[in-house]
N, C-alpha and C positions, 0 to 999 in steps of 0.2 A: 230228772227226778232224784231227790236225795232225802236223807233223813238226818235228824238231830237227836243225839243221845239224851239231852236235857232240854228243858224249856217246855213250852206249851202251857198247859193249865198249871199255874204255879201253886195252886192249892194242893197239888199232888206231889208225890216224890219225897225226896229227902230234904228237909229243911227248906221247903218251898222252891225246890229246884225244878219241879215238873218232871214228867216221864218221857218227854220227847215228842217229836212230830215227824211227819213226812210232808215234804213240800215240793213244789215245782217252781221253776223260775224261767221266764222267757229269756232269749238272748239279749233283750233290752233291759233286763234286770227287774222285771215285774214278778214279785214273789207271791205265790198262792199257797197257803197251808191247806193240805188235803186231809190229814189225819192228825188228831190229838190222841196220843196214847194215854190211857186212863187206868192201867193196871190189868183190868180184866181182858182187854184186847192187846196186852203186852206193855212193856216199858223198858226204857234204857237200851235202845238199839246199840249194838256194838260193832256193826259192820255195814257196808253199803248194800244197796239193792242190786239185784240182778234181774234183767228183763228176760223172761222166758220166750221161747219160740212162739208161744201163743199170744204174745203182746202184753201179758200181765207182768207185774213186778213181784218179786219174791224177796223176803228178808227175814231176819231173825231179831228177836229181842232177848236180852240177857235175863230179864225178869218178867213177871207178869204171867198172865194166863189163868190157871186155876189158883185163885187167891186164898183158897182154904189150905194151901200147902206153903211150906217155907215161911212160917210166922206171918202169913198174910201177904208175902211178896211174890209168891209164885216162883216157878223154876224156869220160866222162859217160854218163848213161842217161836213157831215159824208161821209167817203170814203171807197171804197173797193180796195184792191190791191192783185194781183195774186202773188204767190211765186216768179215769175220771175221779178216782179216789175212794172207791168202795173197797173196804178192807174186810177180809175174811181170815179168821184164825184157822190155820190148817192143822197145827199140832200144838198142844199144851204139854210141855214136858212135866214129868211127875217123879223124878229121881230114878225110878226103876228103868226108864228109857233114856235117862240122861238129865242133866241140868246145866244151865248157864252156857248156852251156845254163844260163842264169842267171835267166831269167824264167819265170813260171808259164805253163801251157798255157791255151788257150782252146778250148772246144768250139764249133765253128762251127755255123751253122744247117743245114749239110748233114750234121751228125753226126760229122765228122772233127775231129781235134784239130790246132791250129795253134800253133806256137811259134818260138823263135829260138835260135840258138847265137851266142855272143859271138865265136867265131873259127872258122877252118877253112873248108871248102867250096872250090870251084874257084878262087875269087878270094882266099882267105885272110882275108877280112874278116868272116866270119860268114855265117849263113844264115837264111832263113825256110823252115820246113818244114811239111809236112802229114803227119799220121799217122792211119791208119784205126784204129778201135777194136780191130782185130785186130793192129795193130802194123806194118803196111806203111808205110814211110817214103818220102816223095817230097820232094826238095829243090826248092822253088819259086824261091828267089832265092839266089844266091851273090854277096855284096858284094865289090867290087874296090877300094874306097877312094874313087874319084871319085864313086861312087853311094852311098857310105856305108860305115861300118866299125864293127863291134862293137855290134850291137843288144843291149841289156841290159834292156829294159823289156817288159812284156807287150804283146801285140797287142790291139787292140780291133776288133770287127766293126761297121762302120757300117750304117745303114739301107739303104744301096745294095748291101750284100752284100760289099763290099770290106773288106780288112783294113788297119789303119793302125798305124804304129809309129814309133819313133825309133831313130837310131843315135847312139852317143856321139861318134864321130869321123867324118872323111871328108866327102864332099860337096864342092861347089865352093869353099867357104871353109875346109874342113878341120876345122871345129868341130862337125860332126854334121849330121843331117838329120831331117826328118819325111818319111815315105814312105807310099805307098799300094801295096798288092799285090792284084791280082785273085785269085779262087780258082784261076785257071789259072796264076798266077805272073807276070803282067805287072807290072813295077815302074815306078812313077812317083815321082820325087823332087819333093815338093811345096815343101819349104823346105830351103835350105842355110844353115846358120849360119856 
């Protein structure tokens, strides 16, 4: 199962580009489109899907969700999709809890999903979040610039149970950071570039 950032319904999106699809393909190359993104259910996926231990697929869209926000484009979503193609929006970002998730999700050893948003949150510099399989979102970290800004790469979970990631900007040198976050949300900047 995979997703496409553009395409699908070409009457939507930017200049007729569409808002993307989720599709599956058999080993023999038979392609089946399962979901057409339409804005309200998300749009412009920026990362691959992850299959949860429950068998469902989870992913993010950089835009879409609540279309009354962000000049009608929305701030992005986290969605769940069954193998048969039934899509459920788990989270619609609203700027206060982040916007523009651009890295894939990670299912942690505790069964929850962890991810980042490139912007928004209380500090405006993006967030690290935790989401239960049922869709309850908790913001673990809100970046403020001096501790990092704009995380855009997937998190990894270390053998110590903590999560590790990078920010594109911010930190003491202003050129990005490497950080550690505990499952409870305690942030440690390990490197400032």
